[in-house]
N, C-alpha and C positions, 0 to 999 in steps of 0.2 A: 897751341895757345888757345885755340877756340874751345878745346875740351876743358881747359882750366876755367874758362868763363862759365861753362855750363855746370861742371862738377862742383866747383867751390860753393856756389849758393845752395846747392842741394845738400852738401855736407853741413853747411852752416844751419840750414833749416832743420836738418835731422838733429844736430846738436842742440839747437834751440828747443825743439820739441822734447828731447830727453831732459833738458834742464827744467823745462816747465813741468813735466811729470814729476821730477824729483822734488821740486818746490811745492807742488800740490800735496805730495805724500808727506813731506815735512810739516806743512801747514796743518794737515789732518792730525798728525801725531802731536803737534803743539796744542791743538784744541783739546785733544783727549787728556794731555798732561795738565792743561790749565783747569779742566773740570775736576781732575783728581786733587790738584792743589787747592781748589776752591772748597772741596769737601773737607780736606784736612784743616783748612783755616776755619771753617764753620765748626768743626769738632773742638778745636782749640778755643775758639771764642765761647762755645757753650761751657766748657770746663772752667774757663776764667770767670764767667758769669756766676757759676755755681760757687766759686771761692770768694765772690764779692762780699758775702755776709761775714765770712771769717776776717777778711781784711778790714771791714768796717768795725767789727768788735775790737780788733787789735788797735785801730786808730782811736776809738773812744777810750780804751784802757790807757793808751800812752798819753792822751790828752789829760785824763784825770790824774795820772801819776805825775805828769809835769806840773799840773796845778798844785798838787800836794807838796811836791818838792820846792816849788817856788815859795809857797807859804811858809814852809819850815825854814828855808834860807832867810826869808824876810824877817821872821820872828827872831832867829838867832842873831842876825845882824843888828836889828833894833835893840836887842838885849845888850849886846856888847857896846853899841853906841851910847846907850843910857848909862852903862857902867863908866865909860870913859868920860862922859860929860859930868857925871857926879864927881869923879876924881878931879877934873879940871876946876869945877866950882869950889871944891874943898881947898884946892891949892890956892885959888884966888882969894878965898876968905881968910886963909891962914896968913897970907902975906899982908 
């Protein structure tokens, strides 16, 4: 029984040291992987920034197209409203 009290802490210390070494190795690998991920993110960010001009041109074009279509729809709706108002006025005058 006395041997168990002596050998068990030694085994636990050895296992703890092994676990600590494994965690240190995993931490170093994680740091290397994070630096690679950071460089990939920076590359993607640079590419997105280079496309910002294209997206801005598309945004301006869609805004202008929307403005033109709004004006056309407004003109057509006003035209039909004037037509129907004239018919209503003629109907009221005829009665």
